[in-house]
Every structure is written in C-alpha cells, then in structure tokens.
TINU-471856 format. One record per residue (C-alpha): residue number from 0; residue in one letter; z, x, y. Coordinates in pm, 1 decimal. Layout:
REC  seq  type        up      east     north
REC  NUM     a         Z         X         Y
...
END
This chain:
REC  seq  type        up      east     north
REC    0     m   -1272.1   -1001.6   -2232.8
REC    1     n   -1344.7    -954.2   -1878.7
REC    2     r   -1414.5    -592.1   -1787.9
REC    3     f   -1234.4    -681.2   -1450.0
REC    4     p    -959.7    -913.9   -1516.1
REC    5     l    -738.8   -1092.9   -1246.2
REC    6     a    -434.1    -917.1   -1396.4
REC    7     s    -318.6    -632.1   -1620.1
REC    8     s       4.5    -525.5   -1749.6
REC    9     s     200.9    -227.7   -1596.1
REC   10     w     457.9    -212.5   -1877.3
REC   11     d     522.2      98.6   -2090.6
REC   12     e     808.7     243.2   -2251.0
REC   13     a    1064.6     180.6   -2002.7
REC   14     e    1011.2    -199.6   -2033.3
REC   15     r    1018.7    -175.2   -2408.6
REC   16     d    1318.5      31.6   -2388.2
REC   17     a    1494.1    -222.2   -2154.6
REC   18     l    1419.9    -510.0   -2405.0
REC   19     q    1579.2    -310.8   -2670.4
REC   20     r    1888.7    -237.4   -2428.6
REC   21     v    1943.0    -617.4   -2419.4
REC   22     i    1876.4    -658.1   -2785.3
REC   23     a    2138.1    -397.6   -2868.6
REC   24     s    2411.7    -564.5   -2638.0
REC   25     d    2356.6    -928.2   -2817.1
REC   26     r    2381.5   -1068.6   -2495.9
REC   27     f    2094.1   -1266.4   -2409.5
REC   28     t    2180.0   -1531.9   -2152.6
REC   29     m    2204.4   -1439.3   -1771.0
REC   30     g    2481.4   -1158.4   -1759.1
REC   31     p    2509.1    -787.7   -1625.5
REC   32     e    2135.4    -697.2   -1639.2
REC   33     v    2052.2    -994.5   -1428.7
REC   34     a    2350.4    -905.6   -1160.0
REC   35     a    2198.2    -516.9   -1168.3
REC   36     f    1862.1    -638.9   -1096.9
REC   37     e    1977.6    -870.3    -804.6
REC   38     a    2171.3    -584.8    -634.6
REC   39     e    1889.3    -351.7    -658.8
REC   40     f    1619.2    -599.4    -555.6
REC   41     a    1843.0    -690.7    -250.3
REC   42     r    1857.0    -322.8    -163.2
REC   43     f    1508.1    -282.0    -191.7
REC   44     a    1424.7    -575.6      33.5
REC   45     g    1682.0    -495.0     282.5
REC   46     s    1855.1    -819.3     223.6
REC   47     r    2239.0    -865.1     168.6
REC   48     h    2166.4   -1107.6    -131.8
REC   49     a    1935.2   -1187.5    -408.2
REC   50     v    1944.7   -1457.1    -659.0
REC   51     m    1740.7   -1442.6    -956.4
REC   52     v    1581.5   -1757.1   -1103.1
REC   53     n    1345.2   -1828.3   -1396.8
REC   54     s    1021.1   -1869.3   -1191.3
REC   55     g     887.4   -1815.1    -822.6
REC   56     s     832.3   -2214.6    -851.7
REC   57     s    1204.6   -2245.8    -907.9
REC   58     a    1281.5   -1993.0    -629.6
REC   59     n    1098.2   -2226.4    -383.7
REC   60     l    1302.3   -2531.9    -531.4
REC   61     a    1637.6   -2351.5    -512.5
REC   62     m    1534.3   -2254.3    -147.9
REC   63     v    1464.7   -2599.9     -21.1
REC   64     a    1757.9   -2736.5    -206.3
REC   65     a    2000.7   -2509.4     -46.2
REC   66     l    1906.1   -2628.9     293.0
REC   67     r    2001.4   -2959.7     214.0
REC   68     y    2388.7   -2877.5     127.5
REC   69     r    2471.9   -2659.0     397.4
REC   70     q    2796.6   -2762.4     585.2
REC   71     d    2663.1   -2749.4     949.3
REC   72     p    2443.2   -3089.3     991.9
REC   73     a    2252.7   -2896.0    1262.1
REC   74     s    2139.9   -2637.1    1004.0
REC   75     r    2035.1   -2890.0     736.9
REC   76     l    1714.8   -3035.1     609.3
REC   77     m    1737.7   -3408.2     565.9
REC   78     q    1524.2   -3679.0     425.9
REC   79     g    1256.8   -3748.5     663.2
REC   80     d    1277.2   -3410.8     842.4
REC   81     q     934.8   -3249.9     939.9
REC   82     v     846.0   -2918.7     783.8
REC   83     i     533.6   -2738.5     887.2
REC   84     v     320.3   -2591.1     591.7
REC   85     p     -18.3   -2428.8     572.8
REC   86     a    -291.2   -2616.6     401.1
REC   87     v    -354.3   -2319.0     144.2
REC   88     s     -86.5   -2229.7     -85.2
REC   89     w      23.9   -2299.8    -443.2
REC   90     s     158.1   -2629.5    -526.4
REC   91     t     508.5   -2530.2    -588.0
REC   92     s     553.2   -2418.7    -214.9
REC   93     f     510.3   -2800.2    -125.8
REC   94     f     626.2   -3015.4    -410.7
REC   95     p    1022.6   -2910.1    -353.2
REC   96     l     982.9   -3015.6       4.2
REC   97     h     835.8   -3351.8    -116.2
REC   98     q    1114.2   -3373.3    -389.5
REC   99     y    1393.6   -3353.7    -118.2
REC  100     g    1236.1   -3645.9      72.6
REC  101     l    1085.4   -3406.4     359.6
REC  102     h     760.4   -3470.6     577.5
REC  103     l     494.6   -3222.0     509.7
REC  104     k     306.5   -3149.6     832.2
REC  105     f     -13.6   -2950.4     710.8
REC  106     v    -164.6   -2694.5     928.3
REC  107     d    -522.5   -2512.6     913.8
REC  108     i    -523.0   -2155.1     826.6
REC  109     d    -693.0   -1865.3    1020.0
REC  110     r   -1045.7   -1803.2     876.8
REC  111     e   -1005.1   -1416.8     852.4
REC  112     t    -641.6   -1357.2     753.4
REC  113     l    -607.4   -1655.4     548.6
REC  114     n    -235.2   -1725.7     670.0
REC  115     y    -147.6   -1970.7     964.8
REC  116     d    -397.7   -2061.6    1231.7
REC  117     l    -163.5   -1951.2    1517.5
REC  118     a    -327.9   -2167.8    1778.7
REC  119     a    -301.0   -2464.5    1564.6
REC  120     l      48.0   -2388.7    1432.4
REC  121     a     155.8   -2368.2    1807.6
REC  122     a     -10.1   -2710.9    1880.4
REC  123     a     157.8   -2856.2    1566.4
REC  124     i     534.6   -2756.7    1668.4
REC  125     d     691.2   -3061.3    1819.2
REC  126     d    1033.1   -3217.9    1870.8
REC  127     r    1046.2   -3346.2    1512.4
REC  128     t     978.0   -3007.4    1371.5
REC  129     r    1270.2   -2905.8    1180.6
REC  130     a    1152.7   -2603.9     976.3
REC  131     v     832.1   -2380.4     915.2
REC  132     m     720.3   -2265.5     601.2
REC  133     a     538.8   -1925.9     626.7
REC  134     v     353.2   -1866.3     308.7
REC  135     n     216.0   -1468.8     281.5
REC  136     l    -105.7   -1520.0     115.5
REC  137     l    -257.5   -1277.9    -138.1
REC  138     g     -50.4    -987.0     -30.4
REC  139     n     -90.8   -1044.6     314.4
REC  140     p     222.6   -1078.2     558.8
REC  141     n     208.1   -1327.8     829.2
REC  142     d     230.9   -1225.5    1227.6
REC  143     f     610.0   -1292.5    1230.1
REC  144     d     612.2   -1167.9    1598.3
REC  145     a     400.8   -1461.2    1671.7
REC  146     i     573.4   -1705.7    1471.5
REC  147     r     906.0   -1624.5    1608.1
REC  148     s     747.1   -1632.8    1935.4
REC  149     l     618.5   -1972.3    1884.2
REC  150     i     951.8   -2109.0    1761.8
REC  151     g    1140.2   -1962.5    2059.4
REC  152     t    1509.0   -2088.7    2089.7
REC  153     r    1439.2   -2412.7    1947.2
REC  154     r    1662.5   -2489.6    1635.7
REC  155     i    1354.0   -2471.4    1400.6
REC  156     l    1441.6   -2277.4    1052.6
REC  157     l    1175.2   -2038.1     932.5
REC  158     i    1152.3   -1991.2     539.9
REC  159     e     901.7   -1771.7     362.4
REC  160     d     712.8   -1822.5      23.3
REC  161     n     639.7   -1457.3     -45.7
REC  162     c     539.4   -1499.1    -418.4
REC  163     e     219.2   -1333.1    -394.5
REC  164     s     325.4   -1068.2    -143.5
REC  165     m     603.6    -853.0    -277.9
REC  166     g     595.4    -492.7    -128.3
REC  167     a     392.6    -635.4     166.2
REC  168     t     566.3    -520.4     516.2
REC  169     f     521.0    -622.5     869.4
REC  170     a     646.7    -402.8    1165.5
REC  171     g     841.5    -194.4     903.8
REC  172     r    1015.0    -475.4     735.9
REC  173     q     958.9    -635.4     401.2
REC  174     a     769.0    -960.6     379.2
REC  175     g    1012.8   -1224.4     263.1
REC  176     t    1321.8   -1125.8     479.2
REC  177     f    1199.1   -1260.1     816.4
REC  178     g    1332.5   -1639.0     753.6
REC  179     v    1669.6   -1760.8     652.3
REC  180     m    1548.9   -1738.2     294.6
REC  181     g    1235.6   -1589.5     126.6
REC  182     t    1109.2   -1642.0    -242.6
REC  183     f     949.1   -1412.6    -472.3
REC  184     s     762.6   -1424.0    -819.6
REC  185     t     790.1   -1179.6   -1095.1
REC  186     f     524.0   -1379.6   -1309.7
REC  187     f     297.7   -1165.6   -1527.8
REC  188     s      -8.6   -1142.9   -1261.6
REC  189     h     216.8   -1044.0    -956.1
REC  190     h     335.0    -718.9    -842.5
REC  191     i     616.1    -662.3   -1081.7
REC  192     s     639.8    -862.7   -1400.5
REC  193     t     938.8    -976.7   -1589.3
REC  194     m     649.2   -1232.3   -1768.1
REC  195     e     846.0   -1517.1   -1598.5
REC  196     g    1091.5   -1494.6   -1310.8
REC  197     g    1165.1   -1522.4    -928.5
REC  198     l    1402.8   -1445.5    -665.7
REC  199     v    1543.3   -1592.9    -325.0
REC  200     v    1673.0   -1337.5     -85.6
REC  201     t    1903.3   -1421.5     219.0
REC  202     n    2129.3   -1254.0     450.9
REC  203     d    2336.5   -1585.6     482.9
REC  204     e    2673.3   -1589.9     269.8
REC  205     e    2670.3   -1965.5     273.1
REC  206     l    2326.8   -1995.7     140.6
REC  207     y    2402.8   -1747.2    -116.5
REC  208     h    2668.9   -1928.4    -256.0
REC  209     i    2506.1   -2247.1    -251.6
REC  210     l    2213.8   -2076.8    -431.0
REC  211     l    2475.7   -1951.3    -710.8
REC  212     a    2576.1   -2310.2    -760.1
REC  213     l    2252.4   -2480.0    -751.3
REC  214     r    2109.1   -2214.1   -1012.0
REC  215     a    2360.2   -2302.2   -1278.5
REC  216     h    2409.9   -2672.0   -1302.5
REC  217     g    2607.9   -2713.6    -955.6
REC  218     w    2904.0   -2571.7   -1105.7
REC  219     t    3164.0   -2360.9    -945.9
REC  220     r    3183.2   -2123.0   -1239.7
REC  221     d    2945.5   -1834.3   -1085.4
REC  222     l    3108.2   -1873.9    -720.2
REC  223     p    3355.4   -1616.8    -597.6
REC  224     r    3716.4   -1694.7    -573.4
REC  225     w    3680.4   -1741.7    -185.1
REC  226     n    3318.0   -1913.7    -120.3
REC  227     r    3160.7   -2113.3     142.3
REC  228     v    3090.8   -2402.2     -75.7
REC  229     t    3452.0   -2497.3    -194.0
REC  230     g    3676.6   -2281.6      -5.7
REC  231     e    3911.3   -2124.5    -262.0
REC  232     k    3842.7   -2162.6    -619.7
REC  233     g    4110.8   -2258.8    -885.4
REC  234     e    4294.7   -1996.0   -1081.0
REC  235     d    4222.3   -2147.8   -1408.6
REC  236     p    3890.0   -2045.0   -1550.7
REC  237     f    3939.0   -2325.3   -1792.3
REC  238     e    3931.8   -2579.3   -1528.5
REC  239     e    3654.5   -2415.0   -1337.2
REC  240     s    3431.3   -2391.4   -1612.5
REC  241     f    3283.2   -2738.6   -1581.7
REC  242     r    3356.1   -2814.1   -1244.1
REC  243     f    3045.6   -2977.4   -1053.3
REC  244     v    3023.8   -2958.7    -671.0
REC  245     l    2656.6   -2973.1    -602.1
REC  246     p    2365.2   -3158.0    -782.3
REC  247     g    2222.1   -2850.2    -934.2
REC  248     y    1972.6   -2746.5   -1206.8
REC  249     n    1957.6   -2493.0   -1468.4
REC  250     l    1741.7   -2230.3   -1340.3
REC  251     r    1876.3   -1928.4   -1490.8
REC  252     p    1690.7   -1628.5   -1600.5
REC  253     l    1738.6   -1451.7   -1928.0
REC  254     e    1901.5   -1091.7   -1965.3
REC  255     m    1579.0    -957.0   -2075.4
REC  256     s    1409.3   -1062.0   -1762.8
REC  257     g    1679.1    -896.1   -1547.6
REC  258     a    1642.4    -575.9   -1745.7
REC  259     l    1274.2    -588.7   -1730.7
REC  260     g    1300.4    -649.2   -1379.1
REC  261     r    1495.7    -322.2   -1323.3
REC  262     a    1241.3    -126.3   -1526.3
REC  263     q     966.4    -258.4   -1298.1
REC  264     l    1138.2    -217.7    -972.8
REC  265     e    1167.0     150.6   -1018.0
REC  266     k     783.5     158.5   -1041.2
REC  267     l     722.0     -82.7    -744.1
REC  268     p     664.6     171.8    -470.5
REC  269     r     392.7     333.8    -673.5
REC  270     l     246.6      10.5    -784.8
REC  271     v     215.4    -122.1    -439.5
REC  272     a      65.1     225.7    -302.4
REC  273     a    -212.1     202.1    -581.2
REC  274     r    -272.1    -147.5    -470.5
REC  275     r    -296.4     -56.4    -117.2
REC  276     e    -520.2     246.2    -198.4
REC  277     n    -767.9      -0.6    -365.7
REC  278     g    -724.1    -216.6     -36.9
REC  279     a    -845.9      57.3     186.0
REC  280     r   -1138.9     134.7     -32.7
REC  281     w   -1206.2    -240.1     -40.0
REC  282     v   -1208.7    -297.8     327.0
REC  283     e   -1428.2      21.8     386.6
REC  284     a   -1699.3     -67.8     106.7
REC  285     m   -1706.3    -446.8     218.3
REC  286     a   -1734.4    -408.5     552.2
REC  287     d   -2067.7    -604.2     666.6
REC  288     h   -2141.8    -713.3     331.4
REC  289     p   -2435.5    -958.0     361.4
REC  290     l   -2318.6   -1228.2     121.8
REC  291     f   -1938.3   -1208.2     177.3
REC  292     r   -1655.7   -1163.2     432.0
REC  293     i   -1302.8   -1064.3     308.6
REC  294     q    -960.4   -1117.2     417.7
REC  295     r    -839.6    -943.0     748.8
REC  296     e    -518.5    -753.2     698.5
REC  297     i    -213.5    -815.1     890.5
REC  298     g      73.9    -560.5     896.1
REC  299     e      49.2    -358.3     552.3
REC  300     s     -66.9    -594.7     284.9
REC  301     s      29.4    -547.9     -78.1
REC  302     w    -307.2    -659.8    -187.2
REC  303     f    -226.9    -925.6    -469.2
REC  304     g    -619.7    -982.5    -500.1
REC  305     f    -942.8    -969.6    -302.5
REC  306     a   -1061.3   -1279.9    -130.3
REC  307     l   -1417.8   -1315.9     -65.4
REC  308     v   -1582.7   -1597.7     133.2
REC  309     l   -1956.1   -1671.9     116.0
REC  310     r   -2091.7   -1635.6     454.7
REC  311     p   -2286.3   -1925.3     627.7
REC  312     e   -2627.9   -1735.2     596.3
REC  313     c   -2578.6   -1672.9     239.5
REC  314     r   -2872.8   -1806.2      17.7
REC  315     l   -2685.7   -1836.2    -287.7
REC  316     g   -2432.4   -2118.0    -367.4
REC  317     r   -2076.0   -2024.2    -505.1
REC  318     r   -2160.9   -2147.2    -851.4
REC  319     e   -2450.7   -1894.4    -860.8
REC  320     v   -2238.4   -1619.8    -727.5
REC  321     l   -1973.5   -1690.0    -966.7
REC  322     a   -2200.0   -1684.9   -1271.8
REC  323     g   -2351.9   -1342.0   -1156.2
REC  324     l   -2019.4   -1187.8   -1118.1
REC  325     g   -1916.7   -1326.8   -1447.7
REC  326     a   -2204.1   -1174.7   -1612.9
REC  327     l   -2092.9    -841.5   -1450.3
REC  328     g   -1739.0    -872.2   -1612.8
REC  329     f   -1531.9   -1033.7   -1315.4
REC  330     e   -1284.0   -1299.0   -1371.2
REC  331     t   -1272.4   -1525.4   -1083.0
REC  332     r   -1036.0   -1804.9    -924.8
REC  333     p   -1025.4   -2034.4    -624.3
REC  334     i    -842.5   -1878.1    -318.5
REC  335     v    -494.7   -2011.3    -445.6
REC  336     s    -520.4   -2398.7    -414.1
REC  337     g    -823.4   -2391.4    -189.6
REC  338     n    -755.2   -2697.9      67.9
REC  339     f    -444.8   -2826.4     -85.5
REC  340     t    -472.0   -3150.5     123.4
REC  341     g    -782.1   -3241.3     -77.9
REC  342     n    -573.5   -3297.3    -405.3
REC  343     p    -486.4   -3656.2    -521.8
REC  344     v    -135.8   -3582.8    -548.7
REC  345     l     -98.0   -3622.9    -169.9
REC  346     r    -129.5   -3962.9    -188.6
REC  347     l     206.8   -3947.4    -356.4
REC  348     m     376.1   -3760.5     -72.8
REC  349     d     495.9   -3811.0     258.9
REC  350     h     277.0   -3601.6     486.7
REC  351     s      37.6   -3577.5     788.4
REC  352     l    -248.3   -3359.5     895.0
REC  353     h    -249.2   -3173.5    1226.9
REC  354     g    -614.3   -3201.9    1314.9
REC  355     p    -886.2   -3078.2    1083.4
REC  356     m    -848.5   -2858.6     808.6
REC  357     t   -1172.3   -2654.2     901.3
REC  358     h   -1109.4   -2317.6     768.6
REC  359     a    -908.6   -2442.9     446.7
REC  360     d   -1207.4   -2655.6     383.0
REC  361     e   -1466.7   -2343.8     419.8
REC  362     i   -1250.0   -2134.0     168.3
REC  363     d   -1240.1   -2438.6     -53.5
REC  364     r   -1615.6   -2490.5     -80.8
REC  365     n   -1716.3   -2108.1     -48.0
REC  366     g   -1419.2   -1891.9    -154.1
REC  367     f   -1274.1   -1722.7    -453.8
REC  368     f   -1093.7   -1418.6    -548.2
REC  369     i   -1096.0   -1146.5    -799.4
REC  370     g    -803.2    -914.7    -937.1
REC  371     n    -642.4    -608.3    -779.6
REC  372     h    -449.2    -374.6   -1015.8
REC  373     p    -211.7     -82.9    -973.1
REC  374     h    -463.8     156.1   -1106.7
REC  375     d    -818.8     277.4    -980.4
REC  376     m   -1065.4      22.2    -903.0
REC  377     r   -1332.0     217.0    -762.9
REC  378     d   -1574.9      99.4   -1039.5
REC  379     a   -1518.2    -262.5    -946.0
REC  380     i   -1515.7    -216.5    -575.9
REC  381     r   -1854.3     -23.8    -591.1
REC  382     i   -2023.2    -295.6    -831.6
REC  383     l   -1902.4    -553.0    -573.7
REC  384     a   -2043.6    -379.0    -286.9
REC  385     r   -2383.1    -361.0    -439.2
REC  386     f   -2392.4    -707.7    -537.9
REC  387     r   -2666.0    -917.0    -396.2
REC  388     g   -2696.1   -1198.0    -642.9
END
C-alpha cells in the first residue's frame, strides 16, 4: 500500500445510509434519487439543467452527440467540422469528437498552467473552426475571459470538459458552466464519488431535452409533454414508451449513484475547501524547488492533484525521481495523457496539429502528478519539498 495514494475515499455513514435508502426502496434503475441529484447539482453549478449519466466519459459522448441533433443548422456540429482541442487531456475528451466525424485540431498547452497556450489557441482559430473544447486540467480552470475574447462574435461553440475540476471557479463562476454545455465526473478519484458517474450541465432547453433522449435509447419516454425534440408528445404512455426519435445510447446511472451523489454533494464545499488549503500549502512549500516546477493556478483551482515537471537543469531523470518517490510511499501517474498526439490511436482519427506541441512534449517526458485529498496533507507536502533525489 502507498503511504500517499492518488485517491482516497470520502465516504462515511451518510453514503452508507444513502445506499440503504435505495435498497429499502427496491428501486435500483434510474429514478427519483437520480432526478433529485440532478436538481441539486444544477443548483450547485448555477445551471438551469443537469443530466446524470453513468460516467464522465459518457458525459462527453452525450455532450458531443447533442450538438449533432440541434434543429438550427447553424448551431449543429456536422461531420468534417473542425473542433479545437488541447494536446493534453484524457482520451475520452477526444474520442466522441472522432466518433461523430469531427476534425480535431490539436493545440499546445501553456507550460505553467497546463491549460491552453492562449497565443497558440488564438493562432489556431480560423474560418473552419466550429467549436473549441476547453479542458480544465487537474482542477485548474481555463482563463475564460481570454478564450471568449479570442472567439469574439464568431459563431464558434465553446464546450467544457470539467471532469477533473468540479468546484473550481473563475471570476466567481463554477467551471463547467462557461460553454453551451459542460461535463463532470463522479468517479472514485474525483472531487465527489458515486464510484462511476458523470453529469452534463447546460442552460439550453433544447440541448437538455436532446440529452434526456440520448441518455436512454433515443426514446421519447423521458421527455416532457412539450419538448424541443418532438414538439408535443402523445398522451398515451403505451404509444410513447418505445417511440425512438434520436440514435441514442443507454448511459443511464443507477439509483444508488444518484443517492450517493446527493450525500457527496452536501460535503462538496468542505471537500473543495480542504483541497484548496492543501493547494495553498503546496504552492508555498514548492516555490523555487530546485528539481521541480509546479502548475500555476488560474482563478480558484479545486486542485485535483499536484503536477510536477522536472526542471531542465535537473540532474536526475524522471525514472530515478519516480523510483525515489515510490520508496517514500508516493503513488504517481503521468499528467493525464501526457502529449496525446503521440498515441498510436491518432492514426485512426481525422486530426491536425497546430504547430509543435512543445510544452505537451515537455510534460510527456518530464511530468507526473501525485494525489491531493480532502484531508490534511502537510506530511506529504513537507516530504516533497525536501526531496532532492
């Protein structure tokens, strides 16, 4: 067992009671607990709507799919449309875009924030660009004022993958709510845990109704009587029970996931506050470390983890450093995917690279991260600050 693992549980009696409540109800498929969690999460995020699904990856899939089926052609994403993405993110940020026939244009990251290199993003946006996907990496929100300024008045959609950054804010607003849709993950290692789960938030009623249909087979059963997909539903529930209007999926969460989400959401403010306290200690302790530089915060990060990148003058290689930290009890991982454009799967995807991925390459070679937790991490931070190999 690692002394300092990547993730730890924040469950206690509240979560066990939530599970027992579902067991006592004898309703295990998606139902009132999921609906209640969606309403509570939408209030937390400051969004009109939230749709829960079975994972953050499914949330990204549903988000991209929903943009294919809007009624207004000018606001759809169609096959061949160009979407700008950062070179560093998780695989399922990118795969739904490929699966819907979109062209991925990769842009380098900023070497300090690990989010978009804003100068590179500005140069990458052109007449073909139909959307920009902002990925808030390791708890760190993007500079959305700058991104919105770059988009300007052009008809370019902004979507957010906020799966690693629940509770992060920029200019007092929750990350994940700056685009037409934003996604969240409730996987075990994330800020709240339903073990498996994810959400999509939006203020757009049409997208909300599309998401409801896509989540459950593309049928009309879960749509309100008056909706933005079919107009008016028929009055006969028997006729509507198996009426399919969109090529959907089965992305539904379990009732247990909804109940767990409700219990966890009550804890989220203090969980994020604890992570931010650790983040403040981390920034202070690691300033001017001779071996590592660390991620620079934008807005108020929710500090999913602590990224470290070996300085160019470091006499040690990453393998030696990881071995040394492993001996001290630290569990480590690459910084998300590293430079995703180096993966063989890209040979199967319609994509282009906007210039060299200089900073993504650097973290791919020399970067890694350790876990942050919603409890006091002073011991781990002190050990890292003293580490010299």
